[in-house]
Backbone bond lengths (Angstrom), bond angles and torsions (degrees), N, CA, C in turn:
res aa  C-N    CA-C-N  psi(-1)  N-CA   C-N-CA  omega(-1)  CA-C   N-CA-C  phi
1 M - - - 1.450 - - 1.561 107.93 -
2 T 1.320 116.79 112.40 1.456 120.95 -175.31 1.474 111.71 -126.44
3 D 1.344 118.64 -4.85 1.505 118.49 -175.29 1.595 104.26 -120.49
4 T 1.299 110.76 107.49 1.509 116.85 -178.16 1.506 107.20 -129.83
5 T 1.292 117.07 134.11 1.471 122.75 173.95 1.527 107.49 -76.26
6 T 1.320 113.82 137.26 1.499 116.21 179.17 1.547 109.32 -72.23
7 F 1.259 113.70 154.54 1.471 119.84 179.00 1.485 107.06 -160.63
8 D 1.353 118.09 167.64 1.457 124.27 -171.38 1.535 106.81 -87.18
9 L 1.364 117.17 116.91 1.499 118.34 173.24 1.510 113.50 -76.78
10 G 1.290 116.67 -6.09 1.484 120.19 -177.56 1.471 116.64 -54.96
11 P 1.363 119.03 -47.86 1.434 121.08 178.20 1.556 114.51 -55.64
12 Q 1.310 113.05 -45.45 1.432 118.02 -178.91 1.551 110.18 -69.23
13 A 1.364 117.89 -39.27 1.459 121.57 -179.17 1.538 107.50 -63.77
14 R 1.381 116.91 -37.70 1.478 118.00 178.09 1.542 111.48 -66.06
15 I 1.263 116.52 -37.13 1.503 119.73 -177.96 1.561 106.69 -66.96
16 A 1.301 117.00 -42.57 1.462 119.69 177.60 1.507 112.04 -62.08
17 A 1.376 117.10 -41.64 1.413 121.05 179.62 1.579 110.37 -63.04
18 R 1.337 114.40 -44.63 1.482 120.56 178.61 1.516 112.29 -58.79
19 L 1.316 115.74 -44.67 1.443 119.74 178.70 1.526 111.22 -64.14
20 A 1.347 116.35 -40.61 1.456 118.50 176.35 1.467 112.90 -61.87
21 Q 1.242 119.45 -39.41 1.512 123.79 -177.36 1.566 108.87 -71.68
22 G 1.430 115.62 -21.71 1.458 117.88 177.83 1.505 113.13 -84.13
23 V 1.299 120.55 0.72 1.469 124.88 178.57 1.569 106.86 -78.36
24 R 1.338 111.75 127.02 1.423 118.09 172.48 1.522 112.12 -85.03
25 D 1.322 113.92 151.39 1.561 117.18 -177.84 1.489 110.64 -56.19
26 D 1.380 118.60 -36.20 1.432 120.06 -177.29 1.467 112.63 -73.63
27 Q 1.312 119.34 -7.00 1.460 123.29 177.01 1.546 116.02 -90.17
28 L 1.357 115.81 -10.65 1.447 121.29 -170.35 1.508 114.15 -62.81
29 T 1.269 118.65 -24.45 1.420 123.15 177.74 1.611 115.44 -97.08
30 D 1.349 113.99 0.50 1.392 118.54 -179.03 1.541 111.96 -72.16
31 G 1.338 117.54 155.58 1.452 123.52 -176.96 1.539 108.67 -74.79
32 T 1.316 115.64 160.74 1.516 123.07 178.07 1.561 106.84 -131.36
33 P 1.298 115.62 171.75 1.477 121.40 172.44 1.484 114.42 -59.28
34 C 1.398 117.71 -14.90 1.457 121.75 173.66 1.508 108.85 -91.64
35 P 1.356 119.86 103.43 1.441 117.65 -167.60 1.522 117.34 -55.57
36 A 1.304 119.40 -26.96 1.481 122.78 -179.55 1.491 112.96 -84.09
37 Y 1.361 117.17 -7.87 1.469 120.12 -170.92 1.563 109.40 -113.50
38 A 1.333 116.83 135.34 1.402 122.38 162.54 1.551 104.01 -88.95
39 V 1.292 116.19 174.66 1.465 120.93 179.56 1.546 112.14 -56.72
40 R 1.320 116.57 -41.26 1.456 118.93 177.64 1.482 113.79 -62.35
41 H 1.382 118.06 -33.42 1.479 120.05 178.83 1.549 108.83 -75.19
42 L 1.276 116.76 -35.20 1.491 121.23 176.82 1.488 109.73 -60.68
43 L 1.306 116.79 -47.52 1.465 121.92 174.59 1.463 115.51 -58.18
44 G 1.394 114.51 -39.58 1.470 120.16 174.85 1.499 112.00 -65.15
45 H 1.305 116.13 -38.13 1.457 123.03 178.87 1.536 108.42 -63.77
46 L 1.378 116.12 -47.75 1.455 119.03 -178.98 1.531 110.31 -59.64
47 T 1.323 116.22 -39.42 1.526 120.15 -178.98 1.524 109.36 -64.45
48 G 1.337 114.60 -46.54 1.494 120.15 -177.90 1.570 111.49 -65.86
49 L 1.345 115.36 -42.00 1.546 114.35 178.75 1.490 110.92 -71.74
50 A 1.343 119.55 -29.41 1.442 117.98 175.41 1.495 112.85 -64.46
51 V 1.289 116.12 -39.66 1.491 122.12 175.17 1.505 110.46 -65.66
52 A 1.312 119.74 -47.34 1.388 123.53 -177.20 1.532 113.19 -63.49
53 F 1.322 118.25 -43.94 1.456 122.90 178.66 1.527 113.12 -74.72
54 R 1.389 115.12 -29.03 1.455 115.65 168.84 1.499 112.58 -60.50
55 D 1.382 114.58 -47.79 1.402 117.63 -179.79 1.522 114.20 -68.85
56 A 1.366 117.29 -31.47 1.412 122.20 174.74 1.502 109.56 -63.87
57 G 1.244 119.52 -41.57 1.476 122.00 179.72 1.527 109.06 -67.84
58 R 1.311 120.14 -31.70 1.451 121.21 176.33 1.514 112.86 -78.12
59 K 1.307 114.15 -11.79 1.532 119.10 -172.80 1.471 111.61 67.01
60 E 1.364 118.08 27.16 1.468 125.39 174.44 1.554 107.55 -93.30
61 L 1.279 111.36 86.95 1.503 115.65 -173.75 1.501 111.39 -88.32
62 G 1.291 120.00 142.42 1.447 125.19 -177.78 1.544 110.93 166.18
63 G 1.289 118.59 -146.21 1.441 121.73 -170.43 1.517 111.87 -59.62
64 T 1.363 118.10 -37.17 1.476 119.38 -176.32 1.599 111.00 -70.18
65 T 1.330 113.82 -30.93 1.472 117.30 -178.11 1.493 114.11 -97.68
66 D 1.351 117.67 -13.30 1.425 121.53 -177.15 1.531 114.17 -90.75
67 T 1.279 117.81 -15.10 1.514 122.70 -171.52 1.476 108.01 -83.22
68 A 1.285 114.71 130.84 1.495 121.20 176.99 1.587 106.60 -69.70
69 P 1.383 115.77 142.23 1.434 116.34 -179.03 1.483 116.67 -63.22
70 D 1.323 116.96 -19.42 1.451 120.08 -177.43 1.549 110.43 -103.46
71 A 1.350 118.72 15.77 1.481 122.17 -179.21 1.510 111.42 -64.83
72 A 1.383 120.24 -29.28 1.413 122.32 -179.07 1.536 103.66 -159.48
73 V 1.384 114.15 157.48 1.531 117.44 170.27 1.443 106.46 -78.31
74 P 1.395 111.44 122.85 1.523 118.53 179.54 1.477 112.23 -74.87
75 D 1.268 114.16 158.13 1.491 119.19 177.94 1.505 107.98 -144.25
76 I 1.348 115.75 169.69 1.441 119.72 175.25 1.512 113.41 -94.90
77 G 1.282 113.27 157.33 1.488 118.79 175.51 1.599 106.19 -99.87
78 A 1.289 113.26 179.94 1.491 121.68 -177.47 1.542 111.86 -60.16
79 G 1.339 113.33 -34.33 1.481 118.10 -173.63 1.561 112.48 -102.14
80 W 1.243 115.65 28.97 1.517 117.66 -174.91 1.513 114.81 -63.49
81 R 1.263 116.21 -29.17 1.496 120.62 -177.54 1.579 107.65 -65.98
82 E 1.280 119.84 -31.86 1.400 122.30 176.24 1.454 111.88 -90.77
83 E 1.320 118.21 -38.90 1.477 120.99 -173.99 1.519 110.36 -65.10
84 L 1.356 118.44 -49.20 1.415 122.07 -170.56 1.555 113.24 -60.19
85 P 1.337 121.31 -49.36 1.465 121.78 173.45 1.521 113.46 -56.96
86 E 1.315 117.26 -35.87 1.435 120.65 -177.73 1.562 109.10 -68.39
87 V 1.303 114.82 -49.11 1.438 112.40 -176.83 1.565 114.62 -71.28
88 L 1.359 112.49 -26.44 1.473 116.33 172.72 1.538 110.27 -64.76
89 D 1.344 117.53 -43.44 1.442 120.19 176.38 1.555 112.23 -59.99
90 E 1.362 114.74 -39.89 1.487 117.85 -178.36 1.553 106.72 -67.93
91 L 1.326 118.99 -42.09 1.420 119.89 178.87 1.535 112.22 -57.20
92 A 1.342 117.54 -43.63 1.493 121.83 -178.62 1.497 108.39 -66.84
93 D 1.365 117.34 -41.34 1.465 117.60 179.25 1.526 111.73 -59.23
94 V 1.293 115.80 -46.12 1.495 120.49 -175.04 1.484 108.27 -60.42
95 W 1.307 118.69 -44.06 1.442 123.19 -172.11 1.534 113.32 -77.79
96 R 1.423 115.20 -2.17 1.471 118.03 173.82 1.555 109.50 -85.74
97 E 1.301 114.02 -7.43 1.496 118.58 177.31 1.536 111.39 -86.86
98 P 1.368 118.55 125.90 1.457 119.52 -176.76 1.538 110.08 -52.56
99 D 1.327 120.47 -37.84 1.506 121.40 -175.72 1.502 110.21 -57.07
100 A 1.311 123.41 -29.69 1.434 125.30 -174.50 1.582 107.09 -64.62
101 W 1.278 118.53 -28.53 1.467 121.36 -175.49 1.557 114.72 -92.66
102 T 1.338 114.50 2.26 1.439 120.29 -175.35 1.600 109.19 -111.84
103 G 1.369 112.90 168.58 1.433 114.26 174.07 1.501 113.45 64.56
104 T 1.297 114.01 -164.62 1.505 120.36 -177.72 1.576 108.39 -116.65
105 T 1.265 115.77 148.31 1.449 122.82 -179.18 1.572 108.96 -142.91
106 R 1.319 119.87 -170.81 1.407 120.59 179.46 1.550 104.59 -144.75
107 A 1.374 113.85 146.29 1.414 123.07 173.00 1.576 107.37 -152.38
108 G 1.311 112.24 135.25 1.484 116.14 179.53 1.557 112.33 64.92
109 G 1.308 115.97 21.08 1.503 120.97 -178.34 1.529 112.28 81.88
110 V 1.305 118.22 6.93 1.461 121.17 -178.40 1.542 111.44 -111.25
111 D 1.301 121.05 127.20 1.419 123.71 176.22 1.490 109.64 -74.63
112 L 1.273 117.02 133.85 1.527 121.72 -176.89 1.471 108.29 -145.45
113 P 1.402 114.76 153.01 1.454 120.06 167.91 1.566 108.95 -59.51
114 G 1.281 116.64 148.00 1.464 117.92 178.27 1.440 115.21 -55.36
115 A 1.374 117.34 -39.88 1.515 120.67 -179.97 1.495 111.28 -64.44
116 V 1.343 115.18 -38.02 1.549 117.08 179.13 1.549 106.46 -69.01
117 A 1.288 119.67 -41.92 1.483 120.54 -177.37 1.562 109.00 -58.93
118 G 1.385 115.52 -40.12 1.439 118.26 176.39 1.547 114.03 -60.66
119 A 1.303 113.51 -42.06 1.457 116.71 176.18 1.472 114.21 -67.19
120 V 1.298 114.93 -36.55 1.512 116.24 178.08 1.514 108.43 -68.64
121 A 1.326 122.11 -33.77 1.477 122.91 178.66 1.550 108.37 -65.99
122 A 1.343 116.85 -40.16 1.463 121.03 177.55 1.505 108.26 -63.02
123 D 1.371 118.41 -44.16 1.427 118.65 178.87 1.500 113.84 -61.52
124 E 1.281 115.29 -45.88 1.483 117.35 175.19 1.544 117.15 -53.95
125 L 1.388 111.60 -44.08 1.451 117.22 177.94 1.544 113.20 -68.78
126 V 1.335 116.26 -36.67 1.462 118.67 179.50 1.503 112.21 -68.68
127 V 1.329 115.99 -51.11 1.424 121.77 -171.38 1.570 110.03 -70.35
128 H 1.343 113.58 -42.40 1.438 116.44 -178.45 1.503 110.79 -77.80
129 G 1.273 118.82 -22.24 1.469 120.32 171.24 1.525 108.39 -66.47
130 W 1.303 120.61 -42.80 1.394 122.41 174.93 1.508 112.06 -62.48
131 D 1.365 119.70 -45.06 1.457 122.33 175.82 1.494 110.81 -53.82
132 L 1.366 118.06 -45.99 1.427 120.44 -177.39 1.475 113.41 -66.57
133 A 1.369 115.88 -44.69 1.447 120.12 175.31 1.493 114.87 -57.58
134 R 1.376 115.85 -46.71 1.441 117.70 179.98 1.460 112.88 -63.33
135 A 1.354 116.91 -40.98 1.469 121.33 -174.60 1.518 111.38 -68.56
136 T 1.353 116.19 -26.44 1.514 120.69 -175.51 1.470 112.52 -112.76
137 G 1.294 122.53 8.34 1.448 127.23 172.89 1.506 112.05 70.20
138 Q 1.367 119.29 33.08 1.448 122.64 -178.86 1.531 110.67 -101.76
139 D 1.260 119.37 151.70 1.493 123.56 177.12 1.568 105.23 -73.60
140 Y 1.353 111.04 147.46 1.456 116.57 -176.10 1.531 108.19 -143.27
141 V 1.281 113.60 125.19 1.481 122.90 171.09 1.576 105.58 -133.20
142 P 1.242 122.30 105.17 1.411 122.22 -178.28 1.539 112.07 -72.29
143 D 1.363 114.70 160.02 1.443 124.01 175.25 1.518 106.36 -58.64
144 P 1.393 119.43 128.20 1.478 117.33 179.39 1.551 115.05 -61.81
145 A 1.294 121.19 -33.71 1.494 120.37 -177.51 1.559 108.92 -71.97
146 A 1.355 113.79 -38.30 1.469 117.44 179.25 1.537 110.18 -68.34
147 L 1.325 116.32 -40.10 1.467 120.48 178.55 1.511 110.61 -63.16
148 R 1.321 119.22 -43.95 1.459 118.92 179.97 1.527 111.91 -65.67
149 A 1.355 118.27 -35.81 1.478 121.24 173.30 1.454 111.79 -65.11
150 S 1.281 117.98 -43.63 1.480 123.03 179.27 1.521 109.25 -59.62
151 Y 1.278 118.63 -48.21 1.459 123.18 -177.95 1.511 109.74 -64.04
152 A 1.297 118.12 -45.95 1.458 119.16 179.82 1.516 113.32 -62.99
153 F 1.338 116.97 -38.18 1.459 121.28 177.85 1.530 109.17 -66.18
154 L 1.321 118.16 -44.60 1.414 120.68 -173.31 1.551 111.07 -72.69
155 R 1.368 116.87 -35.28 1.468 121.93 175.00 1.509 110.04 -63.73
156 A 1.310 118.06 -46.91 1.473 120.98 -178.90 1.529 111.14 -65.61
157 A 1.318 114.34 -40.32 1.493 116.83 177.52 1.559 113.48 -62.46
158 A 1.283 111.90 -42.61 1.460 118.15 177.75 1.482 112.31 -64.52
159 E 1.242 120.84 -39.00 1.491 124.80 176.18 1.510 111.86 -66.21
160 E 1.331 114.87 -40.27 1.502 119.65 -178.07 1.485 109.29 -72.49
161 S 1.296 120.89 -38.23 1.480 125.65 -171.93 1.530 109.41 -91.97
162 G 1.277 118.46 -16.71 1.472 121.56 -173.47 1.516 112.80 77.46
163 G 1.314 119.54 10.70 1.431 125.78 178.74 1.466 111.62 -176.55
164 G 1.208 117.12 -172.86 1.501 122.14 -179.82 1.567 112.98 -75.17
165 I 1.269 114.72 145.94 1.447 117.10 -177.48 1.561 111.86 -96.29
166 F 1.351 116.48 -9.74 1.411 122.79 177.04 1.504 113.70 -112.98
167 G 1.320 114.34 6.78 1.421 119.90 -176.16 1.540 109.89 147.85
168 P 1.282 124.17 166.61 1.431 122.92 177.24 1.513 111.63 -60.61
169 V 1.363 116.08 138.83 1.445 121.80 -177.13 1.538 105.52 -65.93
170 V 1.369 114.27 134.69 1.480 120.25 171.24 1.470 106.21 -92.86
171 P 1.398 117.50 124.65 1.424 121.39 178.21 1.594 112.84 -59.38
172 V 1.254 113.72 127.85 1.517 121.47 179.31 1.541 106.90 -130.35
173 P 1.297 120.84 132.96 1.456 120.90 179.08 1.633 110.90 -57.01
174 E 1.368 112.99 143.35 1.438 118.45 -179.62 1.534 114.14 -61.96
175 D 1.378 114.89 -22.13 1.453 114.79 178.19 1.553 114.22 -94.06
176 A 1.329 113.12 6.26 1.491 117.60 174.83 1.528 113.07 -64.26
177 P 1.280 120.80 161.91 1.429 123.29 178.01 1.584 109.33 -59.19
178 L 1.250 117.66 150.39 1.494 120.66 178.42 1.496 117.28 -52.28
179 L 1.316 113.05 -41.88 1.461 117.69 -179.27 1.576 107.57 -60.37
180 D 1.385 118.06 -46.55 1.456 118.78 178.68 1.528 112.61 -58.73
181 R 1.312 114.35 -41.15 1.486 117.82 -179.23 1.570 111.26 -62.97
182 A 1.322 114.62 -44.64 1.410 120.31 178.76 1.598 109.91 -64.16
183 L 1.267 117.06 -39.42 1.458 119.65 176.14 1.489 112.36 -61.89
184 G 1.372 119.45 -44.85 1.409 122.57 178.71 1.572 110.60 -59.83
185 L 1.341 114.60 -44.95 1.527 118.28 175.96 1.496 112.92 -60.80
186 S 1.385 115.29 -23.71 1.507 115.19 -178.74 1.522 108.88 -91.16
187 G 1.319 118.67 5.43 1.476 121.02 179.23 1.484 112.90 89.65
188 R 1.290 121.24 15.05 1.398 123.04 -175.61 1.523 111.64 -109.55
189 D 1.265 121.17 149.57 1.389 128.47 172.65 1.475 110.37 -88.45
190 P 1.329 119.51 111.23 1.450 118.33 -174.53 1.548 114.24 -63.54
191 G 1.339 116.12 -13.56 1.456 119.22 175.13 1.501 114.62 -91.02
192 W 1.307 117.30 9.71 1.502 121.62 -175.52 1.551 108.89 -57.85
193 T 1.310 119.14 138.26 1.408 126.39 174.32 1.507 106.97 -135.79
194 P 1.377 119.26 151.31 1.446 118.55 176.36 1.529 112.95 -60.99
């Protein structure tokens, strides 16, 4: 997938920030749809990916963009409630610049066209937003533009790889809501509950 229409990541970043602020302290050790992650690890992952994709959009390549997402189990720091919304805002601001969507960049140690990196950032925010909402019992309606980009990225990746890139594809009916179809392509069961 190399042709992506630019769009504003801000609405989905704000949704992710709102969900994070809705997490109670007693939920931080609860499980999530990501088997290796408790809520605190998912929040740490969101923080790390926001920083990585912010820097990828700026084309500031280095430690934040070179580290594979599975290099270590992420965690939150003491100031995560302030840090996460801040880096999500920075991510959205960077991707409002046309240059973020052009050329080549890197995220997770993988070189990508800028437009693909923007779609991957949307996918991460959409899917992990759902993970967080499900794990903490919050309502979730993703931003439509980010959801369309997430689905297009996941569908193209599944077609290219012959399967899911984040886990085995979970079969979902073609007439299911777009979010459910994206989740299935991401290796998640849309019916997952804690």
